[in-house]
C-alpha positions as CSV (number, residue, x, y, z in Angstrom):
1,M,-28.2,-79.5,32.7
2,E,-26.1,-76.3,33.2
3,N,-29.4,-74.2,33.1
4,L,-31.1,-76.5,35.7
5,L,-27.7,-76.0,38.1
6,F,-27.8,-72.2,37.6
7,R,-31.6,-72.0,38.5
8,F,-30.9,-74.1,41.5
9,L,-28.1,-71.8,42.6
10,E,-30.1,-68.7,42.1
11,D,-33.0,-70.1,44.1
12,S,-30.6,-71.2,46.7
13,Y,-28.7,-67.7,46.9
14,E,-30.7,-66.8,50.4
15,E,-29.2,-70.0,52.1
16,M,-25.8,-69.3,50.7
17,V,-26.0,-65.9,52.2
18,N,-27.2,-67.2,55.6
19,I,-24.6,-69.9,55.9
20,R,-21.9,-67.3,55.1
21,R,-23.4,-65.0,57.7
22,Y,-23.7,-67.8,60.5
23,L,-19.8,-68.8,59.8
24,H,-18.9,-65.3,59.9
25,Q,-20.1,-64.8,63.5
26,Y,-18.5,-68.0,64.6
27,P,-14.7,-67.8,63.1
28,E,-12.2,-70.3,64.2
29,L,-8.5,-69.9,63.8
30,S,-6.0,-72.1,61.9
31,F,-5.4,-75.5,63.3
32,E,-8.0,-74.7,66.1
33,E,-11.2,-75.4,64.0
34,E,-13.5,-77.7,65.4
35,E,-17.2,-76.4,65.1
36,T,-16.7,-75.4,61.4
37,P,-15.6,-78.9,60.0
38,A,-18.3,-80.5,62.1
39,Y,-20.8,-78.0,60.5
40,I,-19.6,-78.8,57.0
41,A,-19.3,-82.6,57.5
42,E,-23.1,-82.4,58.8
43,Y,-24.4,-80.5,55.9
44,H,-22.9,-83.0,53.3
45,K,-24.0,-85.9,55.2
46,K,-27.6,-84.5,55.0
47,L,-27.0,-84.7,51.2
48,G,-26.1,-88.2,51.3
49,H,-22.3,-87.7,50.3
50,E,-19.6,-89.9,51.1
51,V,-18.0,-87.8,54.0
52,T,-14.6,-88.2,55.3
53,T,-13.6,-86.0,58.4
54,E,-10.1,-85.2,60.2
55,V,-8.5,-85.4,56.8
56,G,-5.0,-84.0,57.5
57,K,-6.3,-83.7,61.2
58,R,-9.0,-81.1,60.7
59,G,-10.2,-81.0,57.0
60,V,-13.2,-82.6,55.5
61,T,-13.9,-84.1,52.0
62,A,-17.0,-85.2,50.5
63,R,-17.7,-87.3,47.3
64,L,-20.8,-86.9,45.0
65,V,-20.7,-89.7,42.7
66,G,-22.8,-88.9,39.4
67,G,-25.2,-91.1,37.6
68,K,-22.9,-91.6,34.5
69,P,-19.2,-92.3,34.2
70,G,-16.7,-89.5,33.8
71,P,-13.7,-87.7,35.4
72,V,-13.2,-87.0,39.1
73,V,-13.2,-83.4,39.6
74,G,-11.8,-81.8,42.8
75,L,-13.4,-78.6,44.1
76,R,-11.4,-76.9,47.2
77,A,-12.6,-74.3,49.8
78,D,-10.7,-73.2,52.7
79,F,-12.7,-72.2,56.0
80,D,-10.1,-70.7,58.7
81,A,-10.1,-67.2,59.9
82,L,-7.7,-64.6,61.2
83,P,-6.4,-63.3,64.6
84,I,-8.2,-59.9,63.8
85,Q,-10.5,-57.7,65.8
86,E,-13.6,-57.1,63.6
87,E,-14.5,-53.5,63.0
88,T,-17.0,-53.7,60.2
89,G,-20.2,-53.0,62.4
90,L,-22.0,-55.6,60.4
91,P,-25.2,-57.0,62.1
92,F,-23.5,-60.5,61.6
93,Q,-20.1,-59.3,63.1
94,S,-17.9,-61.9,64.6
95,K,-19.2,-62.7,68.0
96,R,-15.5,-64.1,69.0
97,N,-13.1,-61.3,70.3
98,G,-10.1,-60.9,68.3
99,I,-11.1,-63.4,65.6
100,M,-12.5,-62.6,62.1
101,H,-13.0,-63.9,58.8
102,A,-11.1,-61.1,57.2
103,C,-10.3,-63.0,54.0
104,G,-13.6,-64.3,53.0
105,H,-13.2,-68.0,53.7
106,D,-16.7,-67.8,55.2
107,G,-17.8,-66.9,51.7
108,H,-15.6,-69.9,50.0
109,T,-17.4,-72.3,52.5
110,A,-20.8,-71.1,51.9
111,T,-20.2,-71.1,48.0
112,M,-19.0,-74.7,48.1
113,L,-21.9,-76.0,50.4
114,V,-24.7,-74.6,48.2
115,L,-22.9,-75.6,45.2
116,A,-22.7,-79.2,46.6
117,K,-26.3,-79.1,47.0
118,A,-27.0,-77.9,43.5
119,L,-24.9,-80.5,42.0
120,N,-26.4,-83.4,44.1
121,H,-29.8,-82.0,42.8
122,I,-28.8,-83.2,39.2
123,K,-26.6,-85.9,40.3
124,D,-28.3,-88.5,38.0
125,E,-27.4,-86.7,35.0
126,L,-23.9,-85.9,36.4
127,S,-21.0,-87.6,34.5
128,G,-18.2,-88.5,36.9
129,T,-17.5,-87.6,40.5
130,I,-17.2,-84.6,42.3
131,V,-14.7,-84.3,45.4
132,F,-15.4,-81.5,47.6
133,I,-12.2,-80.5,49.5
134,H,-12.9,-78.4,52.7
135,Q,-9.6,-77.4,53.8
136,H,-8.5,-76.1,57.3
137,A,-5.4,-73.7,58.1
138,E,-4.8,-72.0,54.8
139,E,-3.9,-68.8,56.8
140,L,-0.9,-70.1,58.8
141,A,2.1,-72.2,57.7
142,P,2.4,-75.2,57.3
143,G,-1.0,-74.9,56.2
144,G,-3.7,-77.6,55.9
145,A,-3.3,-78.6,52.1
146,A,-0.3,-80.7,52.6
147,A,-1.4,-82.7,55.3
148,M,-4.6,-83.3,53.5
149,I,-3.0,-84.5,50.4
150,E,-0.9,-86.6,52.5
151,D,-4.0,-88.2,53.9
152,G,-5.2,-88.9,50.6
153,C,-7.7,-86.1,49.5
154,L,-6.4,-86.2,46.1
155,E,-6.6,-89.9,45.5
156,D,-8.0,-90.5,42.0
157,V,-8.8,-86.8,41.6
158,D,-8.0,-85.9,37.9
159,V,-8.3,-82.1,38.0
160,I,-8.6,-79.5,40.6
161,F,-10.1,-76.0,40.9
162,G,-10.5,-73.4,43.3
163,T,-11.4,-69.7,43.6
164,H,-10.7,-66.8,46.0
165,L,-13.4,-64.4,46.4
166,W,-11.5,-61.0,45.9
167,A,-12.5,-57.8,47.7
168,T,-10.5,-55.3,45.6
169,V,-11.6,-56.6,42.0
170,P,-15.1,-55.4,40.9
171,Y,-17.9,-57.4,41.2
172,G,-18.6,-59.5,38.0
173,V,-15.1,-59.7,37.0
174,M,-13.2,-63.0,37.0
175,Q,-9.3,-63.0,37.0
176,Y,-7.4,-65.9,35.8
177,K,-3.7,-66.5,34.8
178,D,-1.8,-69.5,33.4
179,G,1.8,-70.1,35.1
180,A,2.7,-68.4,38.3
181,M,-0.2,-66.7,39.8
182,M,0.6,-66.1,43.5
183,A,4.0,-66.1,45.2
184,A,6.0,-68.4,47.3
185,A,5.8,-66.9,50.8
186,D,8.7,-67.4,53.2
187,R,9.6,-66.0,56.6
188,F,13.0,-65.0,58.1
189,E,13.8,-64.1,61.8
190,I,17.3,-62.3,62.6
191,D,18.3,-62.1,66.2
192,I,21.2,-59.6,66.5
193,I,23.6,-59.9,69.6
194,G,25.5,-57.1,70.4
195,K,26.7,-55.5,73.8
196,G,24.4,-53.3,75.8
197,G,25.4,-50.3,77.9
198,H,24.5,-46.8,79.2
199,G,23.2,-44.4,76.6
200,A,25.8,-41.9,77.7
201,T,28.7,-44.2,76.9
202,P,27.9,-45.5,73.4
203,H,31.6,-46.1,72.7
204,L,31.5,-49.0,75.2
205,T,28.6,-50.7,73.4
206,K,27.8,-52.7,70.2
207,D,24.4,-51.1,69.6
208,A,22.0,-53.7,68.4
209,I,19.5,-51.2,67.2
210,V,22.1,-49.2,64.9
211,I,23.3,-52.6,63.5
212,G,19.6,-53.7,63.0
213,S,19.0,-50.5,61.4
214,Q,22.0,-50.8,59.0
215,L,20.7,-54.2,58.0
216,V,17.2,-53.0,57.3
217,T,18.7,-50.4,55.0
218,N,20.9,-52.8,53.3
219,I,17.9,-55.4,52.9
220,Q,16.3,-52.7,50.6
221,Q,19.2,-53.4,47.9
222,L,18.7,-57.1,48.0
223,V,16.2,-57.2,45.4
224,S,17.3,-54.4,43.3
225,R,21.1,-55.4,43.3
226,R,21.1,-59.0,43.7
227,I,18.0,-60.0,41.6
228,D,17.5,-60.0,37.8
229,P,15.3,-57.0,36.9
230,Q,13.3,-59.2,34.8
231,E,12.5,-61.5,37.9
232,S,10.0,-60.5,40.5
233,A,10.8,-60.5,44.3
234,V,9.7,-58.7,47.5
235,V,11.6,-58.6,50.8
236,S,10.0,-56.8,53.7
237,V,10.9,-56.3,57.3
238,G,7.6,-56.3,59.2
239,S,9.0,-56.4,62.8
240,F,11.9,-54.7,64.5
241,E,12.0,-55.2,68.3
242,A,14.5,-54.0,70.7
243,A,12.6,-52.7,74.0
244,N,14.5,-50.9,76.6
245,A,14.5,-47.8,78.8
246,F,15.2,-44.5,77.1
247,N,18.9,-44.4,78.4
248,V,20.0,-47.9,77.7
249,I,21.6,-49.0,74.5
250,A,20.1,-52.2,73.3
251,D,22.3,-55.4,73.5
252,Q,19.8,-57.4,71.4
253,A,17.3,-56.8,68.6
254,R,15.2,-58.9,66.5
255,L,14.0,-58.4,62.9
256,V,11.3,-60.5,61.3
257,G,10.1,-60.4,57.6
258,T,8.9,-62.2,54.7
259,V,10.3,-62.9,51.2
260,R,7.7,-63.5,48.2
261,T,9.2,-64.8,45.0
262,F,7.9,-66.9,41.9
263,N,11.1,-68.6,40.8
264,D,12.7,-71.2,42.8
265,H,16.3,-69.9,41.8
266,V,15.5,-66.2,43.0
267,R,14.1,-67.8,46.2
268,D,17.3,-69.7,46.9
269,T,19.2,-66.7,46.0
270,I,17.4,-64.2,48.4
271,E,17.8,-66.9,51.2
272,K,21.4,-67.1,50.7
273,E,22.2,-63.3,49.9
274,L,20.0,-62.4,53.2
275,E,22.2,-64.7,55.3
276,R,25.4,-63.4,53.8
277,M,24.3,-59.8,54.3
278,T,23.4,-60.5,57.9
279,K,26.6,-61.8,58.7
280,A,28.7,-59.2,56.9
281,V,26.9,-56.3,58.6
282,C,27.2,-57.9,61.9
283,D,31.0,-58.9,61.5
284,G,31.5,-55.2,60.5
285,A,30.1,-54.0,64.0
286,S,32.0,-56.9,66.0
287,A,28.4,-58.3,66.9
288,S,26.8,-61.6,65.8
289,A,23.6,-63.0,64.8
290,D,21.2,-65.8,64.7
291,F,19.7,-66.1,61.2
292,R,16.7,-68.3,60.5
293,Y,14.9,-68.7,57.3
294,Y,11.3,-70.7,57.0
295,R,10.2,-71.9,53.7
296,G,6.3,-71.3,53.5
297,Y,4.0,-72.2,50.6
298,P,5.3,-72.6,47.2
299,A,4.2,-70.5,44.4
300,V,0.7,-71.1,43.0
301,V,1.4,-72.2,39.3
302,N,-1.4,-72.6,37.2
303,H,-1.6,-75.2,34.4
304,A,-2.2,-73.5,31.2
305,K,-4.8,-75.6,29.7
306,E,-7.1,-75.7,32.7
307,A,-6.5,-71.9,33.4
308,Q,-8.0,-71.1,29.9
309,Y,-10.7,-73.6,30.3
310,L,-11.8,-71.6,33.6
311,A,-11.8,-68.4,31.7
312,D,-13.9,-69.9,29.0
313,C,-16.4,-71.4,31.5
314,A,-16.6,-67.9,33.2
315,A,-17.4,-66.3,30.1
316,Q,-20.4,-68.0,29.7
317,V,-21.9,-67.5,33.1
318,P,-24.6,-64.8,33.4
319,G,-23.4,-61.9,35.7
320,I,-19.6,-62.2,34.5
321,S,-19.0,-59.0,32.7
322,E,-15.3,-59.5,32.1
323,T,-12.7,-62.3,32.1
324,E,-9.4,-60.6,32.7
325,Y,-6.0,-62.0,32.2
326,M,-4.3,-60.7,35.7
327,K,-0.9,-60.0,36.9
328,P,0.8,-62.2,39.2
329,Q,0.1,-61.5,42.9
330,M,2.6,-61.3,45.8
331,T,0.1,-62.8,48.3
332,G,0.6,-66.5,49.1
333,E,-1.8,-69.6,48.9
334,D,-1.2,-73.2,49.9
335,F,-3.4,-74.3,46.9
336,A,0.0,-74.6,45.3
337,Y,0.5,-77.9,46.9
338,Y,-2.6,-79.4,45.2
339,L,-1.2,-78.1,41.6
340,H,1.9,-80.1,42.4
341,H,0.1,-83.4,42.2
342,V,-2.8,-83.0,39.8
343,K,-3.4,-80.5,36.8
344,G,-5.8,-77.7,37.8
345,S,-6.2,-73.9,38.2
346,Y,-7.1,-71.1,40.7
347,F,-8.8,-68.0,40.0
348,F,-10.4,-64.8,41.6
349,T,-13.8,-63.9,41.7
350,G,-14.3,-60.2,42.0
351,A,-16.3,-59.3,45.3
352,Q,-15.9,-55.6,45.6
353,H,-19.3,-54.1,45.8
354,P,-19.9,-51.2,43.3
355,E,-21.4,-48.8,45.9
356,W,-18.5,-49.1,48.3
357,E,-16.7,-45.7,48.9
358,E,-13.6,-47.9,49.9
359,A,-12.7,-51.5,49.5
360,Y,-10.9,-52.7,52.3
361,P,-8.2,-55.1,51.5
362,H,-8.1,-58.8,52.8
363,H,-6.8,-59.0,56.5
364,H,-8.1,-55.6,57.1
365,P,-10.5,-55.3,60.1
366,K,-13.1,-53.7,58.2
367,F,-12.8,-56.2,55.3
368,D,-16.1,-57.4,53.5
369,I,-17.3,-59.0,50.3
370,D,-20.1,-58.3,48.0
371,E,-22.0,-61.6,48.7
372,R,-23.4,-61.9,45.4
373,A,-19.9,-62.8,44.2
374,M,-20.5,-66.0,46.1
375,L,-23.3,-67.1,43.3
376,L,-20.9,-66.4,40.4
377,A,-18.3,-68.2,42.0
378,A,-20.5,-71.2,42.4
379,K,-21.7,-71.1,38.9
380,I,-18.2,-70.7,37.6
381,M,-17.0,-73.9,39.6
382,G,-20.1,-75.7,38.8
383,K,-20.0,-75.2,35.2
384,A,-16.4,-76.3,35.1
385,A,-17.0,-79.3,37.2
386,L,-19.9,-80.1,34.8
387,D,-18.2,-79.5,31.5
388,F,-14.6,-81.0,32.4
389,K,-13.7,-83.8,30.1
390,N,-10.3,-85.7,30.4
């Protein structure tokens, strides 16, 4: 049955590419997806699957019931895009100004749809049920996963698997990890309130830019001097705004940044210390600040047995040259929420073309994938779904 599945996927590769390229031309931003979920739902309906739309508002689920009893396996793919102007020059480049599939979610969706078609082809011999979870809004917190779960997408699901086509990992390589694989992703905002004035009389002001600069410098010591060196954490200031005329000292400044952690204790410590540090710096300059901390996605923590199971499945897939135990990534993913409810694992499918001079990272205007990786991803997830036993 596995060989039949693989042959069907190989014969359908051109369709997979066509779907990916169509979706690539018509990307939709997180929480604004309308055409994409409609396209997904229609595809599954034509296969005769039980389809539910507007799951968590914009998600889609489809159920394929096999001809034999067995477990319920969930497979997840996301489908939202990013507010990025594409610069790839591809013939199927985005037709929507300022919106781009710069993270491979078009490929994830194409992979899942054709895999659904392939599994449907052998449904009479299939043991159990497959739930295809097409998720909206992965790119923007609070994301779509939590809302879809709340709406019942994991009801009676025994295990869940998902993959990310990873453009900086060579084609043919499958990366897996048990435990913490991707980081919790939080956001902080700090509004510094000083006292402005003329650039020629700084002694009469409380310079918000100087205060903000001091705070940025101090933040660099937060991880190195407040966190156990055996733990991992990142604190980065991504925006520093204080626009004024050249001869005006700023009365206000805003810092916006991100915190990435794997451990809940470290996460709590950084939030507390970041707020304490902000207050201390501002108090020292007789200024004040409004500190806000927003918790984003939790860390993706894979279940050990399921992570190893995926690696074992991948090792038996033709075209996979290596299964690599990876280091944790500081990027975030709301797949984490699914793993809070059912056992499962997430993995990376290498999508860097061997002939590329440079592999552009995710969220880059020139991001692209080796489309052959979609076929490998489909085979790994298909085999995992076929072979899984409770």
